[in-house]
C-alpha positions as CSV (number, residue, x, y, z in Angstrom):
1,I,44.2,48.7,129.9
2,Y,46.5,51.3,128.3
3,L,47.1,49.1,125.4
4,L,43.7,48.6,124.8
5,N,43.0,52.4,124.8
6,V,45.8,53.3,122.4
7,R,45.9,50.4,119.9
8,E,42.9,49.1,118.2
9,D,44.7,46.2,116.4
10,I,45.8,44.7,119.9
11,T,44.3,41.1,121.0
12,I,44.1,39.5,124.2
13,E,46.8,37.1,123.1
14,D,49.1,40.1,122.5
15,I,48.3,41.5,126.0
16,L,48.9,38.1,127.5
17,K,52.4,38.0,125.8
18,V,53.2,41.3,127.0
19,Q,52.0,40.4,130.6
20,K,54.0,37.4,130.8
21,E,57.2,39.5,130.0
22,I,56.5,42.3,132.5
23,M,54.6,40.3,135.3
24,P,55.1,36.7,135.2
25,G,52.7,34.8,137.1
26,R,50.0,37.5,137.3
27,G,47.9,36.2,134.4
28,E,44.8,36.5,136.6
29,I,44.7,40.2,136.1
30,V,44.6,40.1,132.3
31,M,42.0,37.4,132.5
32,T,39.9,39.6,134.7
33,I,40.1,42.4,132.1
34,A,39.3,40.1,129.3
35,E,36.3,38.8,131.1
36,K,35.2,42.4,131.9
37,L,35.5,43.3,128.3
38,R,33.7,40.2,127.0
39,N,30.8,40.7,129.4
40,E,30.6,44.5,128.4
41,G,30.5,43.4,124.8
42,M,27.7,41.0,125.5
43,E,25.6,43.4,127.2
44,K,26.0,46.1,124.4
45,G,25.2,43.3,121.8
46,K,22.0,42.4,123.8
47,L,20.7,46.0,124.1
48,E,21.3,46.5,120.3
49,G,19.4,43.3,119.8
50,E,16.5,44.4,122.0
51,R,16.5,47.7,120.0
52,E,16.2,46.1,116.7
53,F,13.7,43.6,117.9
54,A,11.4,46.6,119.0
55,I,11.9,48.4,115.7
56,R,10.7,45.3,113.8
57,I,7.7,44.8,116.2
58,L,6.8,48.4,116.2
59,N,7.3,48.5,112.3
60,K,4.7,45.8,111.9
61,R,2.1,47.6,114.2
62,F,2.7,51.1,112.8
63,G,4.0,50.6,109.4
64,N,4.8,54.0,107.7
65,E,3.9,55.7,110.9
66,L,7.1,54.5,112.3
67,T,9.5,56.8,110.5
68,Q,13.2,56.6,110.1
69,E,13.6,59.3,112.5
70,I,11.7,57.4,115.3
71,K,13.7,54.2,114.5
72,D,17.0,56.1,114.8
73,K,15.9,57.5,118.3
74,I,15.1,53.9,119.5
75,R,18.6,52.9,118.2
76,K,20.1,55.8,120.4
77,A,17.7,55.1,123.3
78,D,19.2,54.1,127.0
79,E,18.5,50.7,128.5
80,K,15.6,52.0,130.5
81,T,13.7,53.3,127.6
82,I,14.3,50.2,125.6
83,D,13.0,48.0,128.6
84,Y,10.0,50.2,129.0
85,I,9.3,50.0,125.1
86,G,9.8,46.2,125.1
87,D,7.6,45.7,128.0
88,N,4.8,47.6,126.2
89,L,5.3,46.6,122.7
90,L,1.7,45.4,122.3
91,E,0.0,48.5,124.0
92,I,2.3,51.4,123.4
93,T,0.7,54.0,121.3
94,M,2.5,56.1,118.7
95,E,2.0,59.3,120.7
96,E,3.4,57.7,123.8
97,L,6.4,56.4,121.8
98,K,7.2,59.7,120.6
99,E,6.8,61.2,123.9
100,I,9.4,58.8,125.7
101,L,11.9,59.1,122.8
102,K,12.1,63.0,123.3
């Protein structure tokens, strides 16, 4: 974990190599860390995809009313807010959208 925090250029293969030298036979620890990192990346990517999808649909609905400021707020919104927007894409009003993005 320390290596991942201090070096951006490190790969899982590099970590496995160091792990074999320091703690032979304990590869499951590194693989567990790799799985957690992979899952976090997938979740983050999924949320970003949902944000961009919401922006595309809302842009079709509202056109120029969906300002760059509102798009930026959607891109920064938390998961709960994005879920709400996603569940209500077809019914949400511009006023409601602005209110939940405050």
